[in-house]
N, C-alpha and C positions, 0 to 999 in steps of 0.2 A: 212086311217095305219094302218096297222095291229097292235091290242094290243098287250099288253109284254106276256100275256097269252100264246098266242095264239103262237110267236116268240117261248118260251118259249118251247111249245109244238112240234112244228117243229125243235129248235135247238136239242132236247133230241132226237127225232126220229132218225135225221141223224147220232146222236154216236151209231145207233142198227145196223150198218150195212145195206143190205151186202155190202162187200169191204169200200173203203176208200176213204171219202172228203175231201176237198181242202179247208181249212177256211184261207182267203186272210184277210193279214193287211194293213189297211188305215190308212193316217194320216193326213186327211182335210174330210170334206164335198164333194171335187172337187174327190177327192181319193176311194172314198166310193160308190159313184154313179155311176163312172167309172167302177167298181170292180164286183157291181152290174148289172151293164149293158152286163160287159163282161160274165154275164150266173155262177160267182159263189154263193153257196145256202148259206152262212155266212160267215161275217165277223168278225173280231181283229182287237182293237187299240196295238199301239205297242209303250212299253215307250221310247224304243230309238227313234225311230222314233220321235213321239209326243217332246221327249228332242231335237232333231234336227234341227224342226219346231221353238225352242223358243230360238236357238242358244246356248244349254247347251248340257252337256255330261249324257249317260245313270243313273237314280240314284236322277236325280236333278230337277225334278219337285216335283210339292208341290199336294196336296191331292186334294185341291181346282180346280187345275187345271188339274191332273187328272178327277175330277168330270164332272169339264166343257167340257176336251174333249170328253168322254162318251157322253155325252149328244148331243154336233153338228156327233157326227156318228152314234148315236140313229137316230135322226132327217134327216138324210141324205135317207134313203133308208128302204124300207120295209124288210129288211130283219132281223136277228137274230144274237145279237152282241155279241162277249165274253171279256169284260173287261181282257186287263193288266194291271192285280190294283198291281204288286209288290210285295212287300210284304207285305199290307194293311197300309202303311202310320202309323204306329202304334209299339210302344215299346212291352208293351203287349196286350194278349192277350182281354180283357175286350174293351181295343180302335179298336180291329181286327172289332168287333162284330158291332162296331158302324162305322166305316170304310165302311164294308159290306151295314149297309142299307140301306147308302148316295149312295153307288156304285147301290146297285136295284133300289131305287129312280130314278135313269136318265130310267132305262127303257132295260137297259141291260139283254139278256137275258142268258148270262154264264159271267165268273169271276175266275181268279186262283190268287191265295197266293201262293206266294215262300217262301223256307226258309232260304234265305238269310240275311241278319242281316246290310246291307248297312255300317260294318266295316272292314276295310282290313285285321285288326290285327285277328281278329275271324269272318270270314265272312259266317258262317253257325250256326244255332240256334243249340242247344244242342236239341236229339232227343225230351225228354220227352217236352219242350216247344215248339219246330213246333209242334207237334199235338197238345198239346192245343189249340196251332193258329186256325188249320184246326177246329177243335171241334168247335172252338168261332164261327168264320165261318159258319161252319152247321147249330149254333143254331139261328145267324140269320136270313139265310135264314128260315127255317123253321116257324119262329117267327112271320117272314112276309107272311108266309101264300103262298110266289107263288112258282114254281117248275125252279128256279134261277142254275144254273147248275154250281158245285162248282167243281174245277179242281186245284187237290192239282201238286205242281215243289217241283222237290229236284233240288236243283243245284252245284252238290257235283263237274262233269265234267267242270262247266265254274269259277271254281274258287280253283285249283288247286287240286283236290278233285278224280280223272279220276275212280274210286275206285266202280264197279259193284255192288258186294255183298253189300258196303254200299248204294249205290243208289237204288237198289231193298230193302233194309230195312226203308229207310223210306218213299219210295213207297206205300208200302205193309201197312204200321201204319198209311200213309194219307186215305187209303185205306180207312181201320177201323173205322178210325175214321170222316169219311163221305164224300169224295171225289167223286165225279162221275165220273170224268177222271183223270189217270195219266200221267205229263208230264216230263221227264229228258232231260231236253235243252246239247245238247250236245254230245250226244250217237250219232253215226254214222254208224260202221260195220254192214254189214246184222247180224251178230253174236251181238252184243250189240243188237242191237233191236229185235232180236227172244227172244233172252233172258228175255228183259223186258217186252213184249208180256205178254208170260207166268209166268213171274212171276208174274205180275196183275191180269189179266185174273180172271172173268168173267171182270171185267172193263175196262174199253177202253183205248187206248194208245194216247196220243197225239205227233207227229213227228216233229221235230224241223228241216226243211231242211233252213239256212239259210246263205246256199253260194254253188255254183255251184255241183254236187250230178251225178256221174253215177247212180244212181238210180232213176228206172221213178215210176210216181203214183202207177202203176199196181205193178211192183214189190214192193212197198213198200206194198203196199194190200194186195198184196200175204204174206208178213210175218207178217202180223195177225193183224196191225197197223190200227186201225180207224179212226183217225184224223189226217190232215198233217199241218200245218201252215209255216209261212216263216217268223215269226220275222219283223226285220229292215231291211229285204233285199231288197224288193221292195221298198221302200224308198232311201233305199242307192244305188240300178241303175238308177232310176233318178236321183238322187245327182252328182252319177258318169258321168251322160252322162251331167248333166248343167255343173258341172265343168272342164271334156274334149271343151267344145263348148266356156265355159267360156276363159280357156287359150290359144285356138287358136287368140279369138281374142286381150286376154291382150298381148299375145309371140308373134304373130306372124303377127296381123289385120287381119286374114282366119276368113272367116265363112262359113264354110266346115260344123264344126259342129250341124248345123241348117240343115244337108242333113235329120235326121233323126224324125225329128219336128213330134209333133202334128198339123194338119192342125185347124185351128178357126172350120172349119166347124165339123170337126169329134170330137171335146172337144164339139161343142155347140149341136151334137146329143146324146150325154147324157145329158147334163146340161138345153135340149128343155122344156122336162115336166116338170123338178122342177119349170122353169118359167112360166110354163100355172097354172098348180097344184096350187103354191101361189096366180097367178095371182085372179083363180076361185075365192079363200078362204078372198080376199081382201072388 
């Protein structure tokens, strides 16, 4: 297996370009292996997708569960993995550092810390507190002595504050506090994307494409984006196919929903190497 330092180095190199790369979000070891087999250069977890596998809504996974989830995805392939680590599972900055230390120990090559509080009445941390949380994460990474990539997330557009000026102010502050890559989930238009790319430069921007978009990866790269992720969209797509097939059976007694199902042989082609590897290690 590729060691963590090498994965971190590979991951950082991807962020330097040229162009944009796509980081695919897995939600278990099987999907991680399929995505690796399809040629994606890096993987990420998705808090929403993980929550769904547990029958919960996003934001209702514990730190221990998130850490176990990261370990499973990291162990599944040799690709670098970015952890969707929500708000660090901590109320204050000191505890963010401890959470980051534990996340690094799972073997991830990168992790994101968002500025959402989980409190609907006050959804975002005040800027000063949010910046200190990023600083604390940065100190934990530096203390660990590795090269784990830190992503600072401004959640304004996801929490009823679609203010580009505020979003940029937050991202710039997170960059100054030590974030290596910046992320503003919810921005969608070409003008918004171009403005954020320019605002955080020379640091790279992660763009979320979590729903159908008329932008191609080539067009996104032309706007200056370095990294594209899909969040829980792949998981929702899979669950959508599952729900459609199940509804046809439940409501009409029809099995037409199986028409596009992956064959056992196709799935085994992604999983077989792992079986051989584990057998050789026993």
